[in-house]
C-alpha positions as CSV (number, residue, x, y, z in Angstrom):
1,M,39.9,170.3,-41.2
2,Q,42.6,170.0,-38.4
3,K,43.2,166.8,-36.9
4,T,42.8,166.1,-33.3
5,V,45.7,163.8,-31.5
6,D,46.2,162.6,-28.6
7,V,49.3,164.1,-26.3
8,V,51.2,163.0,-23.3
9,L,52.8,165.4,-21.5
10,F,55.7,164.7,-19.0
11,D,58.0,166.8,-17.2
12,F,61.4,166.4,-16.5
13,D,63.0,167.6,-13.6
14,G,61.4,165.8,-10.4
15,T,59.2,163.5,-12.9
16,L,61.5,161.9,-14.9
17,S,64.6,162.7,-13.2
18,W,66.1,163.8,-9.7
19,P,67.8,166.5,-8.7
20,D,66.4,169.5,-11.3
21,S,68.9,169.3,-13.8
22,N,69.2,173.3,-14.1
23,L,70.5,173.7,-10.4
24,A,72.9,170.7,-10.9
25,F,74.5,172.4,-13.8
26,A,75.7,175.6,-11.6
27,R,76.4,173.1,-9.0
28,Y,78.9,171.5,-11.2
29,C,80.1,174.8,-12.7
30,F,81.4,176.0,-8.7
31,R,82.7,172.5,-8.8
32,H,84.8,173.3,-11.8
33,S,85.4,177.1,-12.1
34,L,86.5,180.0,-9.8
35,R,84.2,182.1,-11.8
36,P,80.8,181.3,-10.2
37,W,81.8,182.1,-6.8
38,L,83.1,186.1,-8.1
39,F,79.3,186.4,-8.9
40,L,78.2,184.9,-5.6
41,P,76.4,188.4,-4.4
42,I,74.8,189.3,-7.3
43,I,73.5,185.3,-6.9
44,G,72.3,186.5,-3.0
45,V,70.4,189.6,-4.7
46,A,68.5,187.3,-7.3
47,M,67.5,184.6,-4.7
48,I,66.1,187.6,-2.8
49,W,64.4,188.7,-5.7
50,R,62.7,185.1,-6.3
51,W,60.9,185.4,-3.0
52,F,58.6,188.3,-5.2
53,R,58.5,186.6,-8.0
54,P,58.8,183.2,-8.4
55,G,57.9,182.8,-11.8
56,G,59.7,185.9,-13.1
57,V,62.9,185.6,-15.5
58,N,64.8,188.7,-13.9
59,W,66.0,186.2,-11.1
60,R,66.9,183.0,-12.9
61,E,69.1,185.0,-15.2
62,Y,70.9,187.1,-12.9
63,S,71.4,184.0,-10.6
64,R,73.0,182.4,-14.0
65,R,74.9,185.6,-14.9
66,F,78.4,183.8,-14.2
67,L,77.5,181.7,-16.9
68,T,79.5,182.0,-20.6
69,A,79.3,179.9,-23.8
70,D,82.6,178.5,-23.4
71,M,81.4,177.6,-19.9
72,V,78.7,175.3,-21.4
73,H,80.7,173.9,-24.3
74,R,83.1,172.6,-22.0
75,F,81.2,171.4,-19.3
76,V,77.9,170.3,-20.8
77,P,79.2,166.9,-22.3
78,E,80.9,165.6,-18.9
79,F,77.6,166.7,-17.0
80,I,75.0,165.0,-19.0
81,K,77.1,161.7,-18.4
82,I,76.7,162.2,-14.8
83,H,73.5,163.5,-14.9
84,K,71.9,160.6,-16.7
85,R,72.5,158.1,-14.0
86,N,70.0,160.2,-11.8
87,R,67.0,159.1,-14.3
88,F,64.3,157.2,-12.2
89,G,64.4,153.7,-13.5
90,W,60.2,153.7,-14.8
91,A,61.1,156.8,-17.3
92,A,62.3,155.4,-20.3
93,E,59.9,152.2,-20.3
94,R,57.1,154.4,-19.6
95,V,57.8,157.1,-22.3
96,A,58.3,154.0,-24.9
97,A,55.2,152.8,-23.5
98,E,53.0,155.8,-24.2
99,R,54.2,155.9,-27.8
100,A,53.2,152.3,-28.0
101,D,49.6,152.9,-27.1
102,G,49.9,155.6,-29.9
103,N,49.9,158.9,-28.3
104,I,52.2,161.7,-29.4
105,V,54.5,162.1,-26.2
106,M,55.9,165.4,-25.5
107,L,58.4,166.5,-23.1
108,V,57.8,169.7,-21.7
109,S,60.7,171.3,-18.9
110,T,61.9,174.8,-17.9
111,S,66.0,173.4,-18.1
112,P,67.7,175.4,-20.8
113,D,67.8,173.9,-24.2
114,Y,72.2,173.0,-23.8
115,L,71.0,170.9,-21.4
116,I,67.7,168.8,-22.2
117,P,68.1,167.4,-25.8
118,K,70.9,165.8,-24.7
119,L,69.5,164.5,-21.8
120,V,66.6,162.8,-23.0
121,A,68.2,162.0,-26.5
122,D,68.1,158.4,-26.2
123,M,64.2,158.5,-24.7
124,K,62.7,159.1,-28.0
125,F,59.9,161.9,-27.4
126,D,58.5,162.7,-30.4
127,V,58.6,166.3,-29.6
128,V,61.2,168.0,-26.9
129,I,59.9,171.6,-25.7
130,C,62.2,173.4,-23.1
131,S,63.3,177.2,-22.6
132,K,65.5,178.7,-25.1
133,V,68.6,180.9,-23.9
134,S,71.5,182.9,-25.6
135,A,73.8,181.1,-27.6
136,K,76.2,183.8,-26.3
137,K,74.7,184.4,-23.3
138,P,73.8,181.5,-22.0
139,W,72.2,182.8,-19.1
140,K,69.7,185.1,-21.4
141,Y,66.3,184.0,-21.8
142,R,64.9,183.9,-25.3
143,F,62.0,182.2,-23.7
144,L,61.0,180.6,-20.0
145,C,59.2,177.2,-20.8
146,Y,57.1,177.5,-16.9
147,G,54.0,177.4,-15.8
148,K,51.5,178.7,-18.5
149,N,54.2,178.5,-20.9
150,K,54.4,175.0,-21.0
151,V,50.9,175.1,-22.3
152,Y,51.2,177.7,-24.5
153,A,54.3,175.8,-26.2
154,M,52.8,172.9,-26.9
155,D,49.8,174.8,-28.7
156,E,52.2,176.7,-31.4
157,W,53.7,173.5,-31.6
158,A,50.1,172.0,-32.6
159,R,49.4,174.8,-34.4
160,E,52.4,174.6,-36.3
161,N,51.9,170.9,-37.1
162,K,48.0,171.6,-38.3
163,F,47.1,169.2,-35.2
164,I,44.1,169.8,-32.6
165,P,45.9,168.4,-29.0
166,H,44.0,166.4,-26.7
167,V,45.8,165.7,-23.8
168,V,44.9,162.3,-22.3
169,R,47.8,162.2,-19.7
170,A,50.2,164.5,-17.8
171,Y,53.1,163.8,-15.8
172,S,54.7,166.2,-13.0
173,D,56.2,166.6,-10.0
174,S,55.3,170.5,-9.2
175,K,52.4,172.8,-8.6
176,S,54.0,175.3,-10.8
177,D,52.7,172.8,-14.0
178,L,48.7,172.9,-12.7
179,P,48.3,174.7,-16.0
180,M,49.6,171.8,-17.8
181,M,48.4,169.3,-15.7
182,E,44.7,170.8,-15.3
183,I,44.6,170.4,-19.4
184,A,45.3,166.4,-19.2
185,D,42.2,163.8,-18.4
186,T,44.6,162.7,-16.2
187,Q,46.8,163.5,-14.0
188,I,49.9,161.3,-12.7
189,W,51.9,163.4,-9.8
190,I,55.3,162.1,-9.3
191,N,57.2,162.5,-5.6
192,P,60.4,164.1,-6.6
193,K,62.8,162.4,-4.1
194,T,61.2,158.7,-4.6
195,G,60.1,158.8,-8.4
196,M,56.8,157.2,-6.9
197,P,53.4,158.5,-8.1
198,K,52.2,160.5,-5.2
């Protein structure tokens, strides 16, 4: 018989930190490389595409088409050092408190796997789930951890570990996380600009 475990879910961007790490990394690339500027026409088309399919994968891939494995290798370490400063002051303490209460504390983020694990390595999450991209083509998604996919990813983790998750609390700043928030006993909505509960 599978065991039911209490789980607390956290989004990252806008919930524990601001601004959005994926967008901030793109801006960092623009400041440190000429290559992204050459892709501006493609990025412009992707932004138009976004209006029609905001939850889609294609516009996200085209808007990051400039990204190479070498850029990730060279730029991510310094970007991580800088972006960690944007974390809200209460974030690490809240995660620690949820773990101390005996909950499994899970981060479920749309940002990619070359950013998120490094950004939260010191926060001691029990589980970190994020979007997965190709190592050779880091603009190409293997799994987009967005919207209902966050719930699917949590359920898959639970099945692999032979648990039945009971989500006691979920933290987010965005309505795109409604699927994740609606399965929680308690929803805590964060103002992304202030880091305070709404």
